[in-house]
C-alpha positions as CSV (number, residue, x, y, z in Angstrom):
1,M,0.2,0.0,-0.1
2,Q,3.1,2.4,0.7
3,R,3.7,2.3,-3.1
4,W,0.2,3.2,-4.3
5,W,-2.2,4.5,-1.9
6,V,-0.9,8.0,-1.3
7,D,1.4,10.2,-3.6
8,A,4.8,11.6,-3.0
9,R,3.7,14.6,-1.1
10,H,2.1,12.3,1.4
11,P,3.8,9.0,2.1
12,L,2.4,6.6,4.4
13,V,3.8,6.7,7.9
14,D,1.9,4.2,9.3
15,C,-0.2,1.2,7.7
16,A,-1.8,-1.5,9.8
17,V,-4.2,-4.2,8.2
18,D,-5.9,-7.2,9.9
19,L,-7.5,-8.4,6.9
20,R,-10.4,-10.7,8.5
21,V,-13.9,-10.2,9.1
22,G,-14.1,-7.8,12.1
23,G,-10.4,-7.0,11.7
24,S,-9.7,-3.5,11.4
25,W,-7.2,-1.5,9.1
26,R,-5.5,2.1,9.7
27,L,-3.5,4.2,7.1
28,A,-1.5,7.4,8.2
29,A,-0.1,10.0,5.6
30,A,2.4,12.3,6.3
31,A,0.6,16.1,5.8
32,E,1.9,19.6,6.5
33,D,-0.8,20.1,9.3
34,G,-0.3,16.5,10.9
35,P,-1.2,13.0,9.5
36,L,-3.9,12.2,7.5
37,V,-5.5,9.0,8.9
38,W,-8.3,6.7,7.3
39,R,-9.5,3.8,9.2
40,G,-12.0,1.1,9.0
41,E,-13.5,-2.5,9.9
42,Y,-13.8,-5.3,7.4
43,R,-17.4,-6.7,7.4
44,E,-17.1,-9.0,4.5
45,L,-14.4,-10.8,2.7
46,R,-15.0,-13.1,-0.4
47,P,-11.6,-13.3,-1.9
48,P,-10.7,-12.7,-4.9
49,T,-14.1,-11.0,-5.7
50,R,-15.6,-9.1,-2.8
51,L,-14.6,-6.7,0.0
52,V,-16.8,-4.6,2.1
53,T,-15.3,-2.2,4.7
54,T,-16.1,0.8,6.7
55,Q,-14.2,3.7,6.0
56,R,-13.6,6.8,8.3
57,I,-11.4,9.6,7.6
58,D,-10.1,11.2,11.1
59,H,-10.1,14.8,10.5
60,L,-13.6,14.9,9.6
61,D,-16.3,14.6,11.7
62,D,-18.9,11.9,11.7
63,N,-18.0,10.7,8.2
64,E,-18.1,6.8,8.2
65,A,-19.2,5.3,5.1
66,L,-19.5,1.6,3.8
67,L,-17.2,0.6,0.9
68,T,-17.9,-2.3,-1.2
69,V,-15.3,-3.5,-3.7
70,T,-16.1,-6.0,-6.3
71,L,-13.4,-7.4,-8.7
72,D,-14.7,-8.9,-12.0
73,E,-12.1,-10.7,-14.2
74,R,-13.1,-11.4,-17.9
75,R,-10.8,-12.5,-20.6
76,G,-7.8,-11.6,-18.6
77,V,-8.9,-8.0,-17.6
78,T,-9.9,-7.2,-14.1
79,T,-12.3,-4.4,-13.4
80,L,-12.6,-3.0,-9.9
81,D,-15.8,-1.3,-8.7
82,A,-15.9,0.7,-5.4
83,H,-19.3,1.8,-4.2
84,F,-19.4,4.1,-1.2
85,L,-22.7,4.1,1.0
86,H,-22.9,7.3,2.9
87,W,-25.5,7.4,5.7
88,D,-26.8,10.9,4.8
89,R,-26.0,13.8,2.2
90,R,-23.9,15.8,4.8
91,R,-21.5,12.8,5.2
92,R,-21.4,12.5,1.5
93,D,-20.7,15.8,0.9
94,G,-18.1,16.0,3.5
95,H,-16.2,13.3,1.8
96,L,-16.5,14.9,-1.6
97,Q,-15.2,18.3,-0.2
98,A,-12.2,16.6,1.2
99,G,-11.4,15.6,-2.3
100,M,-12.0,11.8,-1.8
101,V,-13.0,11.1,-5.7
102,G,-9.9,12.6,-7.2
103,S,-7.7,10.9,-4.3
104,L,-9.3,7.4,-4.9
105,R,-8.9,7.9,-8.7
106,A,-5.4,8.7,-8.4
107,A,-4.8,5.9,-6.0
108,L,-6.3,3.6,-8.1
109,E,-4.3,4.6,-11.2
110,R,-1.2,4.3,-9.1
111,L,-2.3,0.9,-8.2
112,E,-2.7,-0.1,-11.9
113,V,0.8,1.1,-12.4
114,Y,2.0,-0.7,-9.8
115,L,0.2,-4.2,-10.7
116,L,1.2,-4.1,-14.1
117,A,4.9,-3.4,-13.1
118,E,4.5,-6.5,-10.7
119,A,2.9,-8.6,-13.5
120,E,5.9,-7.7,-15.9
121,R,8.4,-8.6,-13.1
122,A,6.9,-11.7,-12.7
123,A,6.6,-12.6,-16.3
124,T,10.5,-11.5,-16.6
125,T,11.2,-13.9,-13.5
126,L,9.4,-16.9,-14.9
127,G,11.0,-16.6,-18.5
128,A,14.3,-16.5,-17.1
């Protein structure tokens, strides 16, 4: 996650993941005003196709959302769908005003680059 979750301006300073139903996760990134902290609890795990977790951004008041991630592979291409359920409009708007959409899009683009590089490295290693 340190390679793709946040950008070079905000490197991860803490990353704790207990990947099991009922387990929690916490990410903290360096920022000028102090760390930016995201956290949540895993509600459902169905490898390799589905993950459901809560998500909370510490510096925003009362902003928990439910994130459902589904992965669908067809003909060697995996599509990731991330769906956020906010409990009300105020919480949704808080996440949007915090720049969540752009930040998530950028993180997923970094993840794609990272995974492509890892796949190329694995292919090179297997071909050697």
